[in-house]
C-alpha positions in Angstrom: -0.4 40.7 -34.8 0.9 38.5 -31.7 3.3 41.3 -30.7 0.4 44.1 -30.9 -1.8 41.7 -28.7 1.0 41.3 -26.2 2.0 44.9 -26.0 -1.5 45.9 -25.7 -2.2 43.3 -23.0 1.0 44.6 -21.2 -0.3 48.1 -21.6 -3.7 47.0 -20.2 -2.0 45.4 -16.9 0.2 48.3 -16.4 -2.5 50.8 -16.0 -4.9 48.5 -14.1 -2.0 47.9 -11.5 -0.8 51.7 -11.6 -4.5 53.1 -10.6 -4.2 50.8 -7.4 -0.4 51.5 -6.5 0.3 55.2 -7.4 0.2 57.2 -4.4 -1.2 60.0 -6.1 -4.3 58.5 -7.3 -7.0 58.4 -4.7 -8.6 55.0 -5.0 -10.7 53.9 -2.2 -12.2 50.6 -2.0 -15.2 49.9 -0.2 -15.3 47.5 2.9 -17.6 45.3 0.7 -15.1 45.3 -2.0 -12.1 44.4 0.3 -13.9 41.5 1.7 -14.8 40.1 -1.7 -11.0 40.6 -2.6 -9.7 38.7 0.2 -11.0 35.7 -1.2 -9.1 36.0 -4.4 -6.0 34.8 -3.1 -7.0 31.4 -2.1 -9.3 31.2 -5.1 -6.5 31.5 -7.3 -4.0 29.4 -5.4 -6.6 26.8 -5.2 -7.2 26.6 -9.0 -3.6 26.6 -9.7 -2.6 24.0 -7.4 -5.8 21.5 -7.4 -4.7 20.1 -10.7 -1.0 19.6 -9.9 -2.1 17.9 -6.6 -4.8 15.9 -8.3 -3.5 14.9 -11.7 -0.3 13.2 -13.3 -0.4 14.5 -16.6 -4.0 13.0 -17.9 -4.4 10.7 -14.9 -5.6 10.9 -11.2 -2.8 10.5 -8.7 -3.4 7.3 -6.2 -4.5 9.2 -2.8 -3.2 7.1 -0.2 0.4 7.3 -1.7 0.0 11.0 -3.1 3.0 12.9 -1.8 1.5 16.1 -3.4 -1.8 16.0 -1.5 0.0 15.2 1.8 2.5 17.8 1.4 -0.4 20.4 0.7 -2.3 19.1 3.9 0.9 19.6 5.9 1.3 22.9 4.4 -2.1 24.2 5.4 -2.0 22.7 8.9 1.5 24.5 9.3 0.0 27.7 7.9 -2.7 27.7 10.3 -0.4 27.4 13.2 2.8 29.2 12.2 1.7 32.2 10.5 5.0 32.6 9.3 5.2 32.4 5.5 8.9 31.5 4.9 8.7 29.0 7.7 5.5 27.3 6.2 7.4 27.0 2.4 10.5 25.6 3.8 9.2 23.1 6.1 6.5 21.9 3.6 9.4 21.7 1.1 11.2 19.4 3.1 8.1 17.4 4.1 7.2 17.2 0.2 10.8 16.0 -0.6 10.7 13.7 2.3 7.4 12.2 1.3 8.6 11.8 -2.4 11.2 9.6 -1.5 9.6 7.7 1.0 6.3 7.2 -1.1 
């Protein structure tokens, strides 16, 4: 039963993505839908990264000496000014490693 569920979910995901990526299918999204979808990436990243930044297992991380928080703030500031994804990832990782060793 578990394997059937996994295979069916894989088929659903494949066809869902195929409809948007296949060059032969004329799927056109309205401007409003494109605007709404532009908010999905920050929302998903916040939902994934928020608990990692704020919690250490089941307890809150102390805010002044939280390297995850300061690394995230540094990455956001870099992303605003640099607009280069690779540079932001590398520099923010280096800053995070530096903060973990110092804090």
